[in-house]
C-alpha positions in Angstrom: -21.6 -13.2 -20.9 -23.2 -9.8 -21.1 -26.8 -9.2 -20.0 -27.9 -9.0 -23.6 -26.5 -12.4 -24.6 -28.5 -15.6 -24.5 -26.5 -18.3 -22.7 -25.5 -21.2 -25.0 -25.2 -23.5 -21.9 -25.8 -23.6 -18.2 -23.2 -24.5 -15.6 -24.0 -25.8 -12.1 -21.1 -25.7 -9.7 -20.5 -25.8 -5.9 -18.9 -28.0 -3.3 -19.2 -31.8 -3.2 -22.4 -33.0 -1.6 -24.4 -29.8 -2.2 -26.9 -31.5 -4.6 -25.6 -30.2 -8.0 -26.7 -33.4 -9.9 -30.2 -33.3 -8.5 -30.6 -29.6 -9.3 -29.3 -30.0 -12.8 -31.7 -32.9 -13.4 -34.7 -30.8 -12.1 -33.7 -27.9 -14.4 -33.4 -30.3 -17.4 -36.8 -31.8 -16.7 -38.6 -28.5 -16.3 -37.0 -26.9 -19.3 -37.9 -30.0 -21.4 -41.5 -29.6 -20.2 -41.5 -26.1 -21.5 -40.3 -27.2 -24.9 -36.7 -26.3 -24.3 -34.8 -29.6 -24.6 -31.9 -29.8 -22.2 -29.3 -32.5 -21.5 -26.6 -32.8 -18.9 -22.8 -32.8 -19.4 -20.7 -34.2 -16.5 -17.8 -32.1 -15.2 -16.7 -34.4 -12.4 -13.2 -35.9 -13.0 -14.0 -39.2 -11.3 -17.5 -39.8 -12.6 -16.0 -40.2 -16.0 -14.8 -43.7 -14.9 -16.8 -46.8 -15.6 -17.6 -48.7 -12.4 -16.8 -45.9 -10.0 -20.4 -45.2 -8.9 -20.8 -45.3 -5.2 -17.8 -43.3 -4.2 -18.4 -40.6 -6.7 -22.1 -40.3 -5.9 -22.9 -40.9 -9.6 -26.6 -40.5 -10.3 -27.9 -44.1 -11.1 -29.4 -44.6 -14.6 -32.8 -45.4 -13.1 -32.9 -42.0 -11.4 -32.1 -39.9 -14.4 -35.8 -39.8 -15.5 -35.1 -40.0 -19.2 -32.7 -37.1 -19.3 -29.5 -37.9 -21.3 -26.3 -37.5 -19.3 -23.1 -37.1 -21.3 -19.4 -37.9 -20.3 -20.3 -40.3 -17.6 -18.5 -43.7 -17.8 -16.4 -42.9 -20.8 -13.0 -44.0 -19.4 -11.7 -47.3 -18.0 -10.0 -47.0 -14.6 -6.7 -47.7 -16.2 -6.9 -44.6 -18.4 -5.6 -41.3 -17.2 -8.1 -38.6 -16.6 -6.8 -35.1 -17.4 -8.4 -31.7 -17.7 -6.8 -31.2 -21.1 -8.4 -34.3 -22.6 -11.7 -33.5 -20.9 -11.7 -30.0 -22.4 -11.5 -31.3 -25.9 -14.2 -33.9 -25.5 -16.6 -31.7 -23.5 -16.3 -28.7 -25.8 -17.0 -30.9 -28.7 -20.1 -32.4 -27.0 -21.4 -29.0 -26.0 -21.0 -27.6 -29.5 -22.8 -30.7 -30.9 -25.7 -30.2 -28.5 -26.0 -26.5 -29.2 -26.0 -27.1 -33.0 -28.8 -29.6 -32.4 -30.9 -27.1 -30.5 -30.4 -28.7 -27.1 -29.4 -26.7 -24.1 -26.4 -28.3 -22.3 -26.3 -28.2 -18.5 -22.7 -28.7 -17.3 -22.6 -30.0 -13.7 -19.6 -30.8 -11.5 -17.3 -29.6 -8.9 -13.9 -30.5 -10.3 -12.4 -27.0 -10.3 -9.8 -27.3 -13.1 -12.2 -29.3 -15.3 -14.9 -26.7 -15.0 -12.4 -23.9 -15.6 -10.8 -25.6 -18.5 -14.2 -26.2 -20.1 -15.9 -22.9 -19.7 -13.0 -20.4 -19.9 -11.1 -19.2 -23.0 -7.9 -21.3 -22.5 -5.6 -23.7 -24.2 -3.4 -26.1 -22.2 0.4 -26.0 -22.5 2.1 -28.8 -24.3 3.6 -31.9 -22.6 7.2 -33.1 -22.5 7.0 -36.9 -22.2 10.7 -37.2 -21.4 10.5 -34.6 -18.6 7.2 -36.1 -17.4 8.8 -39.6 -17.1 11.7 -38.1 -15.2 9.4 -36.3 -12.7 7.3 -39.4 -12.3 10.4 -41.4 -11.5 11.4 -38.8 -8.9 7.9 -39.0 -7.4 8.1 -42.8 -7.1 11.5 -42.5 -5.4 11.1 -39.5 -3.2 7.4 -39.4 -2.6 4.8 -36.5 -3.0 5.9 -34.5 0.0 9.5 -34.1 -1.2 8.2 -33.2 -4.7 5.9 -30.7 -3.2 8.8 -29.0 -1.4 10.6 -29.0 -4.8 7.6 -27.2 -6.4 7.5 -24.7 -3.6 11.1 -23.7 -4.3 10.2 -23.1 -8.0 6.7 -21.8 -7.6 5.5 -21.1 -4.1 2.1 -19.9 -5.4 1.4 -23.2 -7.2 2.6 -25.2 -4.1 0.1 -23.4 -1.9 -2.8 -24.5 -4.1 -1.9 -28.1 -4.4 -2.3 -30.7 -1.7 1.2 -32.1 -0.6 -0.1 -35.7 -1.2 -1.4 -35.0 -4.7 1.5 -36.4 -6.7 -0.1 -36.2 -10.1 -0.9 -32.5 -9.8 2.5 -31.7 -8.3 4.2 -33.4 -11.3 2.0 -31.6 -13.8 2.8 -28.2 -12.1 6.5 -28.9 -12.1 6.3 -30.0 -15.8 4.6 -26.7 -16.8 7.0 -24.5 -14.8 10.0 -26.3 -16.2 8.6 -26.2 -19.8 7.4 -22.6 -19.9 9.8 -21.0 -17.3 6.7 -19.3 -15.9 4.6 -19.8 -12.8 2.0 -22.5 -12.9 -0.7 -19.8 -12.5 0.3 -18.4 -15.9 -0.9 -21.7 -17.5 -4.3 -21.6 -15.7 -7.4 -20.5 -17.6 -7.7 -16.8 -18.2 -10.2 -15.6 -15.6 -13.8 -14.9 -16.3 -13.8 -15.1 -20.2 -16.2 -17.8 -21.3 -15.6 -19.8 -24.5 -19.3 -19.5 -25.2 -22.0 -17.4 -23.5 -22.8 -19.1 -20.3 -25.1 -18.8 -17.2 -23.3 -20.1 -14.2 -25.2 -21.2 -11.1 -23.6 -22.1 -7.8 -25.2 -23.8 -4.8 -23.9 -23.9 -1.2 -25.1 -23.4 2.4 -23.7 -22.7 5.8 -20.5 -24.5 6.6 -21.8 -26.5 9.6 -24.7 -28.0 7.6 -22.4 -29.0 4.8 -19.8 -30.6 7.1 -22.5 -32.7 8.8 -24.0 -33.6 5.4 -20.7 -34.8 4.1 -20.0 -36.9 7.1 -23.4 -38.7 6.6 -22.6 -39.0 2.9 -19.3 -40.8 3.5 -20.9 -43.2 6.0 -23.7 -44.0 3.5 -21.0 -44.8 0.9 -19.6 -47.5 3.1 -23.0 -48.8 4.0 -23.9 -48.9 0.3 -20.9 -51.1 -0.6 -18.0 -48.9 -1.6 -15.5 -51.5 -0.4 -17.2 -54.2 -2.6 -17.2 -51.8 -5.5 -13.4 -51.2 -5.0 -12.8 -55.0 -4.8 -14.5 -55.4 -8.1 -12.5 -52.6 -9.7 -9.1 -54.1 -8.6 -9.4 -56.8 -11.4 -10.1 -54.0 -13.9 -6.7 -52.3 -13.0 -7.6 -49.9 -10.3 -4.4 -50.4 -8.4 -2.3 -49.6 -11.5 -4.3 -46.4 -12.3 -2.5 -43.1 -12.1 -5.7 -41.1 -11.4 -8.6 -43.3 -10.5 -6.9 -44.9 -7.5 -6.2 -41.5 -6.0 -9.9 -40.6 -5.8 -11.1 -39.7 -2.3 -12.7 -42.8 -0.8 -11.3 -45.2 -3.2 -7.7 -44.7 -2.0 -8.9 -45.2 1.6 -11.0 -48.3 0.7 -7.9 -49.8 -1.0 -5.9 -49.2 2.2 -8.6 -50.9 4.2 -8.6 -53.9 1.9 -4.8 -54.1 2.3 -5.1 -54.1 6.0 -3.2 -50.8 6.4 -6.2 -49.1 8.2 -9.4 -50.2 9.8 -12.8 -49.5 8.4 -13.4 -46.8 11.0 -10.1 -45.2 10.1 -10.9 -45.3 6.4 -14.3 -43.6 7.0 -12.7 -41.0 9.2 -9.9 -40.2 6.7 -12.4 -40.0 3.8 -14.6 -37.7 5.7 -11.8 -35.4 6.6 -10.5 -35.3 3.1 -14.0 -34.7 1.6 -14.6 -31.8 4.0 -11.2 -30.3 3.1 -11.9 -30.7 -0.6 -15.3 -28.9 -0.2 -13.5 -26.0 1.4 -11.0 -25.8 -1.4 -13.9 -25.9 -3.9 -15.6 -23.0 -2.3 -12.4 -21.0 -2.1 -12.0 -21.6 -5.8 -15.5 -20.9 -7.0 -16.0 -17.8 -4.8 -13.5 -16.0 -6.9 -15.6 -16.2 -10.0 -17.9 -13.2 -10.2 -20.1 -14.8 -12.9 -21.6 -17.3 -10.5 -25.1 -16.7 -9.3 -25.3 -18.2 -5.8 -28.2 -20.0 -4.2 -28.7 -21.8 -0.9 -29.3 -25.5 -1.4 -31.4 -25.6 1.8 -33.9 -23.1 0.4 -37.2 -24.9 -0.3 -37.7 -22.7 -3.3 -34.3 -23.5 -4.8 -35.5 -25.0 -8.1 -38.1 -22.4 -8.6 -35.7 -19.5 -8.0 -33.0 -21.0 -10.3 -35.6 -21.6 -13.0 -36.8 -18.0 -12.8 -33.2 -16.8 -13.4 -32.6 -19.3 -16.2 -35.9 -18.3 -18.0 -35.2 -14.6 -17.6 -31.8 -15.0 -19.3 -33.2 -17.3 -22.1 -36.1 -14.9 -22.7 -33.8 -11.9 -23.2 -33.3 -12.9 -26.8 -36.7 -14.4 -27.3 -35.6 -18.0 -26.9 
């Protein structure tokens, strides 16, 4: 987006636990009060699942204060969540809102989902036969061995994917083997938005976020994450390719199966959550379009609103 363009939508990004959902809600409320209707579009890959509420920190319906939230709870846990599917659905929703005179506010920290949505980019095709072969290898050899295979074909891709993330390893291998090019060549073209956008990022000092995430994980267990997972088992959580891998849910399943204690489940979830937050920041810091704010700043909402209104006013909106 150039300085002369009016943003068609806002995008709020940042690490998990930074308060993105709360900020997006406050922006929507204040804009609506000014006669600029705004609605929220989810960009969290796990908040799209029905019933996965506590472990994803999904904003409860009663706390949304009348602001419509889109693309929450639109998949069953047995359905596969992919950035490619999300891109199609989310872009259609944003276009629908824009055509209706509503300002979409995209909010989420799932890096590839955000990138797939906002950047000019089309996903490579899929080879179902190759995918089935790779998934069979994953089942037989395990994710670590498949990660080593990926590193031989595309070291750059392997360095960006966790060795235990079998689903992403398989997809990267599939792309490399279909296209004959590095996985990076299939990623969204950098910094070219599919529509004019104002991107807002929130973060704070690392020590504060680390402590905040530890408390957040403890609160999830106190709030009944294990009970939530128990209830989702009958809905097919164990058989899911994507939902069962969500941080917190995988550990709660292991706890229920007696493989680890509650204390170990909480510790593992905390460590993985903190590591994920570091990866998110490493990803988002590369994007020069993002306007960064400190979530601890008491004037956060006012400062972000000032920026938003200045951009909307450039074309007299």
